Backbone bond lengths (Angstrom), bond angles and torsions (degrees), N, CA, C in turn:
res aa  C-N    CA-C-N  psi(-1)  N-CA   C-N-CA  omega(-1)  CA-C   N-CA-C  phi
1 M - - - 1.464 - - 1.532 109.53 -
2 E 1.333 115.24 133.14 1.462 119.74 -178.55 1.524 111.12 -76.98
3 V 1.336 115.40 147.54 1.459 119.12 175.24 1.525 109.06 -78.96
4 R 1.300 115.59 155.63 1.460 121.74 -176.66 1.531 108.95 -118.23
5 T 1.329 115.62 135.77 1.457 120.91 177.61 1.525 109.30 -123.25
6 E 1.314 116.97 124.09 1.463 122.24 175.95 1.525 108.84 -106.49
7 L 1.323 116.50 132.20 1.457 121.59 177.06 1.522 109.29 -119.27
8 H 1.323 116.00 130.53 1.461 121.86 -179.77 1.522 108.80 -123.53
9 L 1.329 117.51 123.66 1.458 122.29 175.48 1.525 108.55 -96.42
10 G 1.325 115.78 120.16 1.453 119.91 178.76 1.515 111.92 147.25
11 D 1.311 115.17 -174.44 1.459 122.83 -178.65 1.525 108.77 -78.18
12 C 1.336 116.82 127.45 1.461 119.29 -178.15 1.523 111.99 -63.38
13 R 1.327 118.14 -22.76 1.455 119.73 177.69 1.525 111.37 -63.75
14 E 1.332 116.15 -23.27 1.462 121.26 176.63 1.526 111.36 -100.48
15 K 1.326 116.83 -43.53 1.468 120.91 -173.45 1.523 113.33 -70.11
16 L 1.329 118.22 -26.62 1.461 119.85 -179.68 1.523 112.04 -62.21
17 W 1.333 117.07 -24.39 1.457 119.91 179.74 1.521 111.99 -69.15
18 L 1.329 117.84 -14.26 1.463 120.88 177.31 1.526 112.08 -76.50
19 L 1.308 117.44 -16.18 1.460 121.44 -175.86 1.526 110.12 -91.89
20 P 1.315 117.99 138.53 1.472 121.25 -177.75 1.523 112.97 -74.20
21 D 1.314 114.98 162.52 1.459 121.15 176.98 1.527 110.74 -61.75
22 D 1.316 116.84 147.66 1.470 123.34 170.98 1.531 112.38 49.51
23 S 1.338 116.58 50.01 1.465 120.13 -172.65 1.522 114.63 -119.70
24 V 1.325 118.60 -6.88 1.463 122.00 -173.21 1.527 109.79 -120.78
25 D 1.334 116.65 137.17 1.464 121.74 -178.79 1.522 112.99 -87.96
26 L 1.337 117.20 -33.99 1.461 121.39 -179.32 1.513 109.71 -144.32
27 I 1.322 115.96 131.29 1.463 121.99 169.36 1.517 106.70 -108.88
28 F 1.316 116.10 118.63 1.464 120.82 177.69 1.521 106.92 -126.77
29 T 1.323 116.72 119.14 1.454 118.46 -175.43 1.514 111.88 -155.88
30 S 1.319 114.84 159.17 1.453 122.92 175.09 1.524 107.55 -133.16
31 P 1.320 118.32 94.88 1.469 120.46 -179.09 1.518 110.78 -72.47
32 P 1.331 117.46 165.57 1.469 118.67 174.67 1.524 110.31 -57.05
33 Y 1.320 116.17 130.78 1.456 119.54 177.39 1.527 109.39 -73.16
34 A 1.312 117.17 161.74 1.458 121.54 -178.40 1.522 111.59 -58.83
35 D 1.337 115.59 131.61 1.471 123.09 177.29 1.525 113.69 61.12
36 Q 1.336 117.98 22.94 1.453 120.41 178.06 1.528 109.87 -124.23
37 R 1.345 115.45 161.97 1.472 123.33 -177.17 1.533 111.13 57.59
38 K 1.334 115.89 39.40 1.464 119.30 -178.44 1.518 112.49 -63.27
39 A 1.338 116.91 -33.66 1.463 120.38 -177.78 1.519 112.08 -66.59
40 T 1.341 117.21 -27.91 1.463 120.02 -177.63 1.522 113.08 -108.80
41 Y 1.347 116.78 -42.67 1.462 119.71 -174.09 1.524 113.81 -113.08
42 G 1.334 117.10 5.30 1.447 119.91 173.97 1.505 115.37 88.34
43 G 1.314 118.22 -32.11 1.458 121.53 179.69 1.520 112.16 79.77
44 I 1.338 116.37 132.47 1.456 121.99 177.72 1.519 107.59 -114.05
45 H 1.314 116.98 128.53 1.465 120.55 -178.92 1.525 109.07 -65.28
46 P 1.352 117.54 143.10 1.466 119.95 179.09 1.524 113.96 -52.85
47 D 1.330 117.03 -35.07 1.467 120.36 -179.53 1.528 112.30 -68.93
48 D 1.331 116.39 -21.69 1.472 120.94 -177.18 1.517 112.94 -103.99
49 Y 1.347 116.71 -5.80 1.461 120.15 -168.97 1.529 112.67 -64.32
50 V 1.308 117.76 -44.14 1.467 120.44 -177.25 1.519 110.82 -61.87
51 D 1.335 116.63 -46.62 1.463 120.33 179.21 1.524 111.77 -63.12
52 W 1.345 115.96 -32.95 1.469 119.82 178.16 1.525 111.57 -70.51
53 F 1.335 117.03 -38.74 1.462 119.67 -172.29 1.525 113.54 -86.57
54 L 1.314 119.42 -28.59 1.455 121.09 -173.71 1.533 114.17 -58.64
55 P 1.338 120.43 -40.36 1.470 118.20 175.65 1.530 112.14 -62.10
56 I 1.325 117.14 -31.92 1.472 120.91 178.02 1.526 109.79 -69.38
57 S 1.336 116.93 -48.42 1.464 120.01 -178.80 1.520 111.49 -65.00
58 E 1.322 117.53 -30.91 1.468 120.63 176.98 1.523 110.57 -65.02
59 N 1.314 116.25 -40.55 1.459 120.51 177.97 1.524 111.49 -69.99
60 L 1.334 116.69 -37.34 1.456 120.29 177.42 1.525 110.92 -64.14
61 L 1.327 116.51 -34.92 1.465 120.96 176.80 1.520 110.58 -62.07
62 R 1.313 116.73 -37.30 1.467 121.65 177.26 1.518 112.00 -67.35
63 I 1.322 116.70 -39.77 1.466 122.56 -172.35 1.523 112.55 -79.20
64 L 1.326 117.44 -33.85 1.462 121.66 -175.62 1.532 110.98 -67.81
65 K 1.315 116.10 138.83 1.456 120.54 175.20 1.532 110.25 -66.20
66 P 1.327 118.06 153.68 1.471 119.96 177.03 1.526 113.00 -56.63
67 S 1.330 117.12 -27.57 1.469 121.73 179.76 1.523 112.98 -94.86
68 G 1.338 116.84 5.16 1.455 120.81 -173.46 1.525 113.83 -90.18
69 T 1.347 115.09 178.89 1.467 122.86 -176.96 1.522 109.90 -137.32
70 F 1.322 116.04 144.82 1.459 123.84 175.61 1.521 107.76 -116.81
71 I 1.350 116.05 119.65 1.464 122.03 176.58 1.524 108.35 -109.96
72 L 1.325 116.10 120.49 1.456 122.56 -176.89 1.523 109.50 -114.10
73 N 1.335 116.23 113.14 1.463 122.30 176.84 1.525 108.52 -89.72
74 I 1.326 116.17 114.21 1.462 120.32 -174.96 1.524 108.74 -156.01
75 K 1.319 116.18 155.13 1.474 119.85 179.60 1.526 108.92 -150.19
76 E 1.330 116.13 132.07 1.447 119.93 177.29 1.517 110.87 -71.71
77 K 1.315 116.22 150.45 1.458 121.07 179.90 1.522 109.76 -102.26
78 V 1.322 115.13 175.09 1.454 121.71 176.46 1.524 108.78 -94.18
79 V 1.327 116.97 128.04 1.459 122.86 179.23 1.520 108.42 -127.33
80 N 1.319 116.48 119.56 1.465 121.37 179.28 1.527 112.22 54.05
81 G 1.338 115.34 42.24 1.449 120.05 173.68 1.511 115.83 83.59
82 E 1.343 119.52 2.74 1.450 121.37 177.11 1.524 109.99 -139.50
83 R 1.337 115.55 157.51 1.447 120.73 -179.72 1.530 110.46 -66.73
84 S 1.324 115.41 135.27 1.456 120.67 173.76 1.526 109.40 -67.06
85 T 1.317 116.49 152.39 1.468 120.79 -178.69 1.527 112.33 -103.14
86 Y 1.340 117.60 9.91 1.468 117.89 -171.69 1.524 113.27 -65.33
87 V 1.332 118.17 -29.81 1.468 119.54 178.18 1.527 110.08 -69.03
88 L 1.319 117.23 -43.31 1.462 120.92 178.15 1.528 110.59 -63.32
89 E 1.334 116.78 -41.02 1.459 120.52 177.65 1.526 111.18 -64.52
90 L 1.335 115.96 -36.88 1.457 120.00 179.02 1.534 110.55 -65.18
91 I 1.329 117.35 -43.03 1.464 121.27 178.80 1.524 110.35 -58.66
92 L 1.315 117.13 -47.30 1.461 121.08 -178.04 1.523 111.55 -63.39
93 N 1.318 116.99 -39.78 1.461 120.33 -179.41 1.520 112.19 -73.58
94 M 1.345 117.14 -33.19 1.461 119.06 175.99 1.525 110.93 -67.24
95 R 1.316 117.42 -34.22 1.465 120.47 175.63 1.520 110.26 -62.55
96 K 1.328 117.13 -37.48 1.460 120.52 176.84 1.531 111.25 -66.18
97 Q 1.337 116.99 -28.51 1.464 120.88 176.68 1.523 112.34 -70.03
98 G 1.314 117.30 -21.45 1.450 120.81 -177.74 1.517 113.95 122.48
99 W 1.341 117.19 -1.85 1.454 120.65 178.06 1.529 110.71 -74.19
100 L 1.311 116.34 146.15 1.456 122.48 168.26 1.530 107.73 -98.74
101 W 1.324 117.21 125.00 1.472 120.81 175.38 1.523 106.42 -86.89
102 T 1.336 115.29 92.53 1.458 121.88 -167.00 1.524 113.33 -81.44
103 E 1.324 116.90 -40.46 1.464 120.13 -174.53 1.526 109.23 -157.74
104 E 1.309 115.17 163.16 1.466 121.80 174.14 1.514 107.99 -132.11
105 F 1.317 115.82 122.16 1.458 122.02 176.15 1.525 108.70 -101.83
106 I 1.310 115.56 151.31 1.456 121.42 177.53 1.524 108.67 -115.58
107 W 1.313 115.84 125.78 1.468 121.55 172.96 1.527 107.24 -93.48
108 H 1.327 115.65 106.88 1.459 121.51 176.86 1.519 108.24 -85.11
109 K 1.327 116.44 115.78 1.462 122.38 -179.83 1.526 108.76 -83.73
110 K 1.309 115.60 99.28 1.461 120.26 -171.81 1.522 113.54 -63.20
111 N 1.320 117.49 -27.93 1.462 119.37 -176.69 1.526 111.10 -123.51
112 C 1.334 116.62 42.04 1.460 119.37 179.71 1.531 110.08 -61.74
113 Y 1.321 114.98 154.82 1.454 120.21 -174.90 1.534 111.18 -65.32
114 P 1.333 117.32 135.39 1.470 119.57 175.67 1.521 110.22 -72.42
115 G 1.301 115.42 160.79 1.460 119.20 178.66 1.515 110.48 -179.93
116 K 1.307 115.59 178.71 1.462 121.36 179.80 1.519 108.56 -139.53
117 W 1.338 115.09 123.19 1.449 120.71 179.26 1.518 109.20 -131.14
118 P 1.333 118.95 147.48 1.477 120.71 178.27 1.524 110.67 -67.72
119 N 1.333 116.29 130.59 1.468 122.97 175.51 1.529 113.99 61.39
120 R 1.322 117.25 25.08 1.463 117.92 -175.55 1.529 109.77 -159.05
121 F 1.341 117.06 146.18 1.453 121.24 173.77 1.522 110.05 -100.65
122 R 1.322 116.37 169.55 1.461 119.97 -177.82 1.531 111.14 -66.85
123 D 1.310 116.00 145.18 1.456 123.38 -178.23 1.522 108.97 -79.14
124 A 1.327 117.68 116.69 1.462 120.86 -174.30 1.518 112.70 -118.60
125 W 1.343 117.77 13.22 1.459 118.63 -179.15 1.524 110.99 -151.51
126 E 1.319 114.29 159.64 1.463 121.63 175.15 1.522 109.42 -137.37
127 R 1.315 114.82 155.43 1.457 120.89 178.42 1.530 111.32 -82.37
128 L 1.321 116.25 145.86 1.460 123.12 165.17 1.527 105.41 -130.85
129 L 1.326 115.34 101.02 1.452 122.25 -174.44 1.520 110.14 -86.43
130 Q 1.308 116.69 131.11 1.457 121.27 178.18 1.522 109.89 -102.54
131 F 1.347 115.14 124.70 1.454 122.21 176.65 1.528 109.05 -121.68
132 N 1.326 115.57 146.87 1.465 120.99 177.54 1.529 109.92 -139.26
133 K 1.331 114.99 163.95 1.455 120.67 176.48 1.527 111.08 -90.44
134 N 1.332 115.90 -26.69 1.457 121.95 -177.32 1.525 109.93 -135.64
135 H 1.309 115.90 161.51 1.459 119.97 176.99 1.528 111.34 -71.19
136 K 1.330 117.53 -26.50 1.457 121.39 176.89 1.526 108.60 -101.37
137 F 1.330 115.78 120.44 1.465 121.18 -178.64 1.515 108.55 -143.68
138 N 1.317 116.02 160.91 1.462 120.93 -179.73 1.523 110.02 -70.46
139 M 1.334 115.02 132.02 1.460 120.63 179.45 1.522 107.77 -153.44
140 Y 1.326 116.47 124.51 1.456 122.24 -174.95 1.533 108.58 -112.91
141 Q 1.335 115.33 74.98 1.467 121.30 -171.32 1.523 113.08 -62.52
142 E 1.324 116.86 -31.50 1.466 119.43 -178.20 1.525 112.25 -62.74
143 S 1.320 117.21 -23.29 1.468 120.36 -176.08 1.520 113.29 -73.48
144 V 1.335 118.09 -13.81 1.462 120.47 -178.42 1.526 111.88 -122.39
145 M 1.321 117.43 19.77 1.463 120.17 179.70 1.530 110.71 -66.45
146 V 1.319 115.79 155.12 1.465 121.88 -173.52 1.527 109.61 -126.40
147 P 1.340 118.19 160.06 1.471 120.74 176.01 1.519 111.55 -58.33
148 M 1.322 116.74 149.21 1.452 121.90 -177.21 1.527 113.13 -60.47
149 G 1.327 116.78 -34.85 1.452 119.55 178.87 1.527 112.98 92.91
150 E 1.318 115.47 172.27 1.455 121.63 -175.83 1.529 113.28 -67.67
151 W 1.335 117.84 -23.50 1.457 120.12 -176.61 1.528 111.47 -59.49
152 K 1.344 116.06 -27.34 1.461 120.17 -178.42 1.529 111.23 -60.84
153 N 1.331 116.96 -37.06 1.467 120.96 -175.75 1.524 113.05 -66.84
154 T 1.325 116.67 -26.80 1.466 119.78 -179.63 1.528 111.96 -104.46
155 R 1.313 117.07 -44.84 1.474 120.57 -175.29 1.521 112.06 -65.54
156 L 1.333 118.17 -34.48 1.457 121.03 -175.95 1.529 113.36 -94.56
157 R 1.320 116.34 5.13 1.467 119.53 -176.42 1.523 111.45 -70.63
158 N 1.326 116.95 -46.07 1.468 121.14 -179.59 1.528 108.74 -128.16
159 L 1.325 116.26 102.97 1.457 120.84 -177.36 1.527 110.98 -91.33
160 S 1.326 115.47 138.58 1.461 120.87 174.99 1.527 108.80 -84.57
161 E 1.312 116.59 173.13 1.459 120.40 177.66 1.527 111.07 -63.52
162 T 1.326 116.27 -35.72 1.467 120.79 178.20 1.525 110.75 -64.13
163 D 1.340 117.20 -35.42 1.458 121.34 -179.71 1.521 112.44 -65.28
164 K 1.317 117.66 -18.47 1.465 121.43 -174.39 1.525 113.32 -94.87
165 I 1.319 116.70 1.24 1.463 121.39 177.72 1.518 108.77 -127.82
166 R 1.346 115.74 169.02 1.462 119.13 174.53 1.520 108.60 -73.01
167 D 1.306 116.34 114.59 1.453 122.88 -177.45 1.518 108.55 -104.63
168 N 1.334 116.57 107.71 1.461 120.90 -176.47 1.524 111.40 -72.77
169 S 1.323 114.58 151.51 1.460 120.86 -179.72 1.517 111.30 -58.82
170 R 1.330 115.30 139.89 1.460 121.18 -179.91 1.532 112.22 -77.08
171 V 1.328 117.89 -13.32 1.463 120.79 -176.84 1.518 111.96 -100.19
172 G 1.334 117.13 6.98 1.457 120.24 175.69 1.510 115.19 74.94
173 S 1.325 117.00 24.59 1.459 120.24 -179.01 1.523 112.91 -77.48
174 G 1.332 116.82 -16.16 1.456 119.93 -177.08 1.508 113.28 92.90
175 F 1.326 117.06 -11.05 1.455 120.85 178.49 1.535 109.91 -81.95
176 G 1.305 115.38 145.34 1.451 120.53 176.76 1.507 110.35 -142.07
177 K 1.316 116.99 167.74 1.461 119.65 -178.29 1.517 109.62 -147.28
178 N 1.301 114.27 149.53 1.464 122.63 171.65 1.519 105.85 -128.21
179 I 1.316 116.07 97.82 1.462 121.72 -173.53 1.527 111.96 -58.18
180 S 1.328 117.23 -33.63 1.465 120.12 -176.62 1.527 112.20 -64.94
181 N 1.329 117.81 -19.81 1.471 120.63 179.04 1.521 112.02 -63.12
182 W 1.333 117.30 -19.82 1.458 121.10 -174.83 1.528 113.03 -93.79
183 M 1.313 117.69 2.86 1.465 121.20 -175.96 1.520 112.89 -56.90
184 S 1.319 118.19 -44.83 1.463 121.90 -173.88 1.521 113.76 -101.16
185 R 1.316 117.10 7.49 1.467 119.95 -175.54 1.526 111.57 -95.83
186 E 1.319 115.20 144.65 1.460 121.45 177.98 1.522 112.37 -107.74
187 I 1.342 116.56 -18.35 1.467 120.13 179.68 1.520 108.93 -130.04
188 A 1.338 115.70 156.87 1.459 121.31 -177.36 1.524 109.53 -141.65
189 Y 1.325 115.71 165.54 1.457 119.62 175.03 1.529 109.15 -70.20
190 P 1.324 117.36 144.55 1.467 120.09 179.74 1.522 111.05 -77.99
191 T 1.320 116.29 175.08 1.455 121.35 173.03 1.527 108.90 -87.78
192 N 1.321 116.24 179.49 1.464 119.85 176.26 1.529 111.89 -90.26
193 V 1.335 116.94 15.00 1.465 122.75 171.37 1.522 108.15 -107.67
194 I 1.327 115.99 119.53 1.464 121.71 -175.95 1.519 108.42 -104.85
195 H 1.322 117.04 119.41 1.461 121.68 -176.26 1.525 109.42 -97.90
196 L 1.333 116.25 106.29 1.458 121.45 -178.36 1.527 109.60 -138.57
197 A 1.316 115.68 148.83 1.462 120.47 174.61 1.521 109.83 -72.89
198 T 1.321 116.57 153.30 1.461 120.75 178.93 1.519 111.81 -80.50
199 E 1.322 116.94 -27.79 1.458 119.84 -175.97 1.515 110.49 -71.52
200 C 1.305 115.52 145.16 1.453 120.39 179.38 1.510 109.11 -146.81
201 S 1.320 116.09 166.39 1.465 121.15 -179.41 1.518 111.79 -76.33
202 N 1.328 116.93 -15.25 1.460 121.63 -179.09 1.525 109.74 -84.25
203 K 1.317 117.47 98.38 1.457 122.06 179.95 1.526 111.53 -103.65
204 R 1.330 117.41 15.36 1.455 121.00 -173.97 1.523 113.17 -89.69
205 H 1.335 117.07 -0.43 1.466 120.51 -176.45 1.516 108.48 -141.06
206 S 1.336 116.53 145.08 1.462 121.03 -175.45 1.517 113.06 -70.46
207 A 1.330 117.75 -18.37 1.467 120.41 -177.28 1.528 111.28 -130.20
208 A 1.312 116.98 34.90 1.467 120.25 -179.07 1.518 110.43 -70.44
209 F 1.342 115.82 141.03 1.462 119.60 175.26 1.523 108.91 -105.87
210 P 1.320 118.58 162.72 1.465 120.96 -178.16 1.527 110.43 -67.32
211 E 1.330 116.33 148.62 1.459 121.13 -178.71 1.526 111.60 -59.98
212 S 1.325 116.93 -28.72 1.456 120.05 -178.08 1.534 112.55 -65.13
213 L 1.341 117.62 -20.24 1.462 119.56 -179.52 1.533 111.43 -71.96
214 P 1.344 119.30 -59.19 1.468 117.16 176.25 1.524 112.68 -63.99
215 E 1.328 117.79 -29.68 1.464 120.34 179.65 1.525 111.18 -58.71
216 W 1.323 117.51 -43.10 1.458 121.78 -178.71 1.526 110.90 -60.06
217 F 1.333 116.34 -44.37 1.468 120.33 -177.39 1.523 112.15 -77.04
218 I 1.321 117.24 -33.48 1.471 119.88 176.89 1.522 110.01 -64.37
219 K 1.320 117.17 -41.29 1.464 120.84 176.69 1.531 111.27 -65.51
220 L 1.323 116.63 -38.32 1.459 121.30 -174.98 1.529 112.53 -71.57
221 F 1.331 116.94 -36.56 1.465 119.35 -170.34 1.533 115.27 -114.33
222 T 1.330 118.15 -0.63 1.466 119.02 179.76 1.521 110.82 -137.80
223 K 1.317 115.09 166.03 1.461 122.66 171.82 1.519 107.70 -124.16
224 E 1.329 117.22 174.32 1.464 121.44 -178.32 1.527 111.17 -54.74
225 L 1.355 114.46 139.24 1.464 125.09 178.42 1.529 113.47 72.47
226 D 1.330 118.34 4.38 1.462 120.51 167.19 1.524 108.76 -70.57
227 T 1.328 116.81 169.96 1.463 121.22 -175.70 1.522 110.84 -113.82
228 V 1.343 114.97 130.67 1.463 123.05 -179.95 1.527 108.38 -115.03
229 L 1.318 116.75 132.82 1.466 122.57 -179.76 1.516 110.56 -117.44
230 D 1.348 116.29 134.86 1.457 122.65 169.98 1.521 107.65 -126.77
231 P 1.338 118.65 102.12 1.469 120.86 -177.89 1.526 114.09 -76.44
232 F 1.329 117.49 -7.71 1.468 122.96 173.62 1.528 106.77 -128.17
233 M 1.327 117.44 68.49 1.466 120.30 -164.72 1.520 114.22 -74.99
234 G 1.345 118.98 -16.63 1.459 119.34 179.55 1.516 110.89 56.07
235 S 1.337 116.77 -125.30 1.467 120.35 179.90 1.525 112.25 -93.21
236 G 1.328 117.42 12.76 1.454 120.22 164.74 1.512 117.79 91.57
237 T 1.328 118.93 18.97 1.462 120.34 -177.25 1.529 111.97 -56.87
238 T 1.330 116.81 -46.64 1.464 120.16 -178.34 1.522 111.34 -61.06
239 L 1.329 116.63 -42.18 1.467 120.53 -178.46 1.522 111.45 -67.73
240 I 1.313 116.48 -40.60 1.470 120.74 -179.70 1.521 109.97 -61.80
241 V 1.337 116.40 -45.04 1.461 120.02 179.16 1.521 110.80 -66.12
242 A 1.326 117.16 -42.42 1.459 121.03 179.97 1.518 111.35 -58.16
243 N 1.311 116.54 -43.07 1.461 119.78 179.64 1.518 111.92 -68.98
244 R 1.319 116.78 -38.97 1.465 119.90 177.89 1.525 110.89 -61.37
245 L 1.333 116.13 -32.21 1.459 121.31 179.36 1.537 111.81 -91.72
246 R 1.316 116.95 10.94 1.470 123.53 178.04 1.530 112.12 62.05
247 R 1.323 115.20 45.35 1.451 121.35 169.32 1.524 109.05 -110.68
248 N 1.318 117.16 146.00 1.454 120.61 169.68 1.519 108.68 -68.33
249 A 1.322 116.59 150.99 1.461 119.34 -174.76 1.521 111.03 -140.42
250 I 1.339 114.90 145.68 1.461 122.63 175.93 1.517 107.68 -130.87
251 G 1.320 116.19 128.38 1.453 120.37 179.68 1.513 111.73 -129.14
252 I 1.338 116.15 141.02 1.462 122.61 176.79 1.520 107.89 -126.18
253 E 1.335 115.98 132.68 1.467 120.02 -178.83 1.526 108.99 -144.04
254 I 1.325 115.98 132.24 1.455 121.39 -176.37 1.528 112.74 -86.07
255 M 1.346 117.26 -22.21 1.462 120.58 -176.95 1.528 110.33 -92.83
256 P 1.344 118.49 118.03 1.470 120.86 -178.56 1.518 113.35 -56.71
257 H 1.327 117.68 -35.52 1.462 121.05 -178.13 1.526 110.89 -60.50
258 Y 1.326 116.31 -49.31 1.460 119.73 -179.98 1.526 111.30 -69.74
259 F 1.307 116.47 -35.00 1.464 120.22 178.08 1.534 110.39 -60.43
260 E 1.320 116.58 -42.52 1.469 120.55 179.28 1.523 111.20 -66.02
261 I 1.321 117.21 -35.67 1.461 120.80 176.85 1.522 110.17 -61.09
262 V 1.320 116.34 -44.80 1.463 120.56 -179.92 1.526 110.29 -64.31
263 Q 1.318 117.11 -42.32 1.468 121.00 178.31 1.522 111.57 -54.84
264 K 1.323 115.99 -44.87 1.459 120.41 -178.58 1.519 111.70 -70.73
265 H 1.323 116.48 -38.35 1.457 120.56 -174.31 1.520 112.08 -74.54
266 I 1.326 117.04 -30.89 1.458 120.85 -177.54 1.519 111.05 -100.76
267 K 1.313 116.50 10.42 1.459 121.46 -175.67 1.525 114.04 -53.76
268 P 1.352 120.29 -40.42 1.463 119.23 -179.11 1.530 113.54 -66.05
269 L 1.339 117.65 -15.51 1.449 121.37 -178.26 1.521 110.18 -91.49
270 E 1.318 114.99 168.38 1.459 120.43 178.66 1.521 108.54 -77.08
271 V 1.330 117.26 116.65 1.455 121.78 -172.95 1.522 110.10 -123.72
272 Y 1.305 116.60 137.37 1.451 123.30 176.02 1.525 107.43 -118.76
273 L 1.315 117.42 115.39 1.450 122.48 179.24 1.519 108.68 -91.12
274 L 1.326 116.54 120.29 1.463 120.94 -175.48 1.508 110.08 -126.77
């Protein structure tokens, strides 16, 4: 069965209404950050950002399947020498809409640009906020497992008696571990810190992220022929990866220039212009 790609030119605040309820398995997107990309997207002031985004997130809540996941790549900026609170305010208001703030992933930018700023170090990470409609959602953890690493050769060499039983956390978190369970394993679940370079082959957009970023989340939260939505698709990185992984994809872009780039780049695939 062929994958299907839908492309929508226009404002996602309007175009999202074309999508039916409970129809998307994963929403992965990076909207314009507050006061950034002014030359292309106009820029939204931090004080206005929550009010601007909430109608969009409300519509995304309608569109997402009960078993689906919404991953929001966003980062607060520095305003007058301190971090803006608009991301934290957005999280709290989305919870009032009915979203569950399930997890927070960190994208560690391994090769972020060096620099020197007064009273501050270079920014080497970004947030990827996970929201869900229900506590039970589709998640395919085995698809993103990683090699055990060198620690296995030393840590598992001499096990104590405590290592051979489930040892509950001393801080009351509810987490526990049985180190001996890892004796015969070669791969393990990753952490919620994703280490990726910032550079990517996609140079067609001022804020493009590497393909490996959406790829990790598409593998984690979807299976083949599921549907992935990016309401701020830019030059189409999320859609390109989704199609390569045999997922259906829907993209919305307000800038005609970037929309045309996506049209040309995804031309060999089955595309529906709506």
